[in-house]
N, C-alpha and C positions, 0 to 999 in steps of 0.2 A: 975412875968412870971413861965410859967411852966419850971420845971428844965428837963432834959432829961432821958427817963426812965431809971432807973436805974438796970433792969435787962437786957439791950441790951449791946450788946459788943461793942467796941470803933469804933471797923470796921461797925458793923452795923448803929452808929448814925453818921459817918462821912459820908456816899453815900447816895444816893437815894435808898431806899426799892425796889427790883425786885421781883420776882415768886418765884427766886431762895431762897431769905433770908426768904420768908415766908416759904417755903416749910423746911429748913432745921430748923427753930423755930421750926415749925409745929410738927416734925418728920414724915413727909410724901414726896413721890413723887412730881416733879414740876408738873407732868400730873394732879394728883389728885387734886391739887390744880386750876391748871386748869378747870378742870372739875368741879368742885365744883362752881368756879365763873360762867361758863357757864350752869350749874342747872342740868349736864346731870351725876353728879356721883352718884353713890348709896353706901355710906360709912356708917358706925356707927355713933351713935352722939356723940361719944367722937371725934372721928377724924373729924367729920366737927366743933365741938366747938374750937377745939385745932387750925384748920385754921381760926376761925373767931377771936380768942383770936391774935393770930400771925398777922393777917391782922391791928387789932386795936392797936395792942402795937406798931408795924414798922409805921403807919400810910399809909398802900401800899394802894396805887390808880391805879387800873389796867388800861393798855392801850387799848382803845376800838378798836384800830386799829389793835393793835396786836390779841387782844380777836377776832377780826371778823376773821381774818386769821387763829388763831387756831381753831376755833371753826364753820366755816361757819355762823357767824352771825354779826350784825352791831350794836347789843345792842339800838337796836332803836324801838319803837312803833308807827306806823301811828293813829292817832287820828282823826276821820270826826265829826267835830261838825257841827252846822247849824250857828251860828252866836256867833263867839268866843268872843264877847262883851257884852253877853246877861247874867246877873247876874244868871239865871237859869244854862245855859253851864258852866258858869265861876267856879260852884261851882262842878259841876261834875269833869271838867277837874283838879280841884285844889284835888280830891280825886285821881284821875286817878297819877298825876305827884306825890305825895307823895308816891302811894306804889310804882312806878318804879323806883322813886330814891332810896328807901331803897333795892331795888333788883339792882341795878346800871345799870339800861335803864336810857333811855332820850325819852320822848314823841315829836313826831313833828305834831302839830295840822294844821288842814285846816277846812275851814267853806265851806258849801254847799247849804246854803241860802236856806233851803225846793226847792231847783231846780235839778229836779233828773239829766237831763244833766251837771250840775256843779259837783253833786256827782259824779258821773261817770268820769268825770274828775279827779275830787280830787284824787280818787283812782287810777286812771294811775300813777298819779304825786307819789303816795308815793308808789308805787309798783316800779317805776322807783329808787325810792332811796332804793331799797332794804332792806326796812324793814321787822323786824321778825313777824309782826303781825300786824293784823289793827282792831281797835276799832272802831265800829259805833255808834254814840249818834243817836238814832232815824234815823228820814231824811224818804226819798220816794225810795230807793232802793229795786228793787224787789227782792223775795227769789233766782230768779233764778242768779241773778247777785252775790249776796252772796255765793251760791252754786259754780259758777264759780270759785271766788276769793279764795274759800276754801281750790281750787285743788292745790293753789299755797302756799298758808300760813294762820296760825289760825284766824280766826275771831270771834271777841265778838260783839253783837249788842245788843243797850238796846231798850226796847221798843214793844217787839215782841218776842212771842215764835217759837223758830226755830229748829226744829231737821236735823240737817245736820252734817255728819262727819266733826272734825276737827273744827267745830263752836262752840258757846255759845249763849243762850240770857237769859237776865235780862229782866222782865215782871214787870212792876208796875200793883197793880190791880185800874185802874182809875174808872171801875163801882162802886167799892166798896168805892172807896172815894169819888166821886161824892153822894151815899148815903148818906154816914155819913153827909156831907154838908147841905143837902137837909134836912137829919131827923132833925139835931140841931135845924135849922130854923124853922122846924114844932113843935117841941117840946116845943120853945117860944113861939108858940101860932102864927106864921107867916101861913098865908094860900094862900098870893098873891106872889110869890116868881118869880122874875125875872131871866133870866139865859143869860148870856154874854160868848157866847162860844167863843171858837178857830176855825180855820178854819177846817170843817167837813171832808176835803179829809186827815187828820190829823186822825191816827187811835184814838191816846188818847183823841184827840177831840170828835170824836164821841162816844167813850165809855163812854166818862163822862156826854153827853148828854144822852146817853141812862139809865146810872145810874140816873140822874136826873128826868127822865121821870119815871123810874121804882118804884121810892120813891114816888112820888106822887100817883101813883096809889094804891102802899102799904098801904100808909095813907090814902085812901080814896079820895084824892083830883084830880079835873081835869086837864086835861095839855091844856094849852091854846098858842098856837104858836106863840100869840100876845107879849106873855112876852118873848119868846127866841129870841134873837140876835148874829147873827155871826159877827165874827170879827178876828183879829188876831195875839192874844199872845200879841201883846204889848202893853205899857201905852198909847200910842195916841188911841189904836185903844179900848182900855176901855172907853179913856175920850167920843171919837165920839160916841159908843154904847151907852152909858148911856144917852147923849145929846137925842139922836134919841129916846129912850126909855119914856123919859123926855115929847119930843116933841109929841109924841102920844097920851099922856094925860090917856095913861093907868095905874090902880090903880096897886100900889103893894107895900108893906113894908118892902120885905125883898129882898136880893138882893144874887145871886151866881154868883162869875167870875171863869171862867175856869183855870184862873192861878194869881196868885199874882200881874203881872206886869199890869195887866188888870184892877186887883180890885183898883190900886193905880191910874189908871186912871179916873175910875168911880167916888171915891172918893174923885178926884177933881172936878169933873162933880156938884157931888151932892153939894159941898161946893159953888161951884159959883151959883148954882141956888136955895140956900139958905135952902139946908136941911142938917139937923146932924144929925151926925151918931156917935153912933146908936139910938137916940133919936126919930127920926124921920123914920128912915130906918137902916132896920141891914147889916152889909155888910161881905160876906165870899170869901175868895181867896182859891186857890190851889198852892202847892209848900212848902208852908213854906218857904221863901226865907230870908236870915239873916236879912235883913232890915225890915223886917215884924212885929218883936217884937218891933221897933223902929217907926212906922209911928203914927199920930195922928189920930185917937186913934190904938194903936197896931190891928192888925188886926188879926181877926181868921181865919185859915186856913189847909188845909188838907196837914200834913206834908207827902211830898214825899221824904225826906232822902236822898237830891240830892248829898251830898257830897260820902254818903255810895256808891250808885250805882255806882259813878265812881270810888270808892276805889273796889267795888267789879269786876266791869269789867277789871282794871287792873289784881286783882288777878286771876281772872277767865283766864287772859290773858298768865299770867306766868304759871299756871299750863298745857294751851294748848301747848305753846312753849316746857316746859318740856315733853308733850307728856303723861302727867295724865289727869286722868278723872276728871272733873270739880264736886262740888258737892257745892251745894248753897242754903239758907232757901229763899223761897218767899218773897219778900219787900211788907210787909204789910203798909197799909192806917194808919192815925192815925189823927183824928182831935184835933188840937190845940185851944182851945175857950179864946180867946183874948177880951178885950174890946169893938168891933168893933159890937158885938153882944148884943140885950138882949131884954126881954118879949115886945112883939106887944102890942101897947095900946088898948086899949077896945072900 
């Protein structure tokens, strides 16, 4: 068992630490400690370090209710996801939660299920909880709705470029990511490449389809609408889409699925139909979810850095809450090549 901190006085060790104890140990005023905790203080690095050392040494845990009264904040951030049980959104939520935890904030998660009326209803629910800001993970909300909300509190949204005061958008290059996937398959000699799309009323799905078509054109290959089938970003959707492609008897040697979950379903359908991956058909996904490195075979996929996008969203929110400018590098696409793709048979 750890021994008490020898640098603390007997009185400090014998009672629960308070903001006053932290201030005394750090050699600053209680109001300075409060402002540092609320992220509104502009102090020297030395004072900041002294307060952080005192908090750690005294094992001080701020009282959220007291901080709310003192700073007009609830120390909570609302997060509108689409499916809270999705492996994709789960990674983003983990990134958000980790960054908020370091900043002494807690997230409130709600799901919109890609239905604009549900998303608007959940936003109202979060605002009623007096959250200090809202992070929106993609979704169908209009820019007008986000702008109206930004008049009340900071907003961070992923999956779209947005230029509205008190908001920040995080955009992933879905177009380039799709081009990388198709370029990889063509580079392996595949000329008939099927594409399993997400719902085309989703911006990211539409951009991935455009990337698929653009790379075919860039490589001098024709676009065949018969090789494209729209699905729903779910494993079951990928399974059904692949069965439809096989039933059509259209020829293809490579498959690009617009997300890893649909690639998992497509892989199962191929296996049950007697096709081997990658010996008979090469398969590429999109997102590079953690499980994709452990499927049989391990899945080649376009990495979207989902955890990092969640962390970036939470970091941007902390800056907006403090009234700071947000500057973040763009999220780049990267192809992760594994054993689900191989050179096409001649």
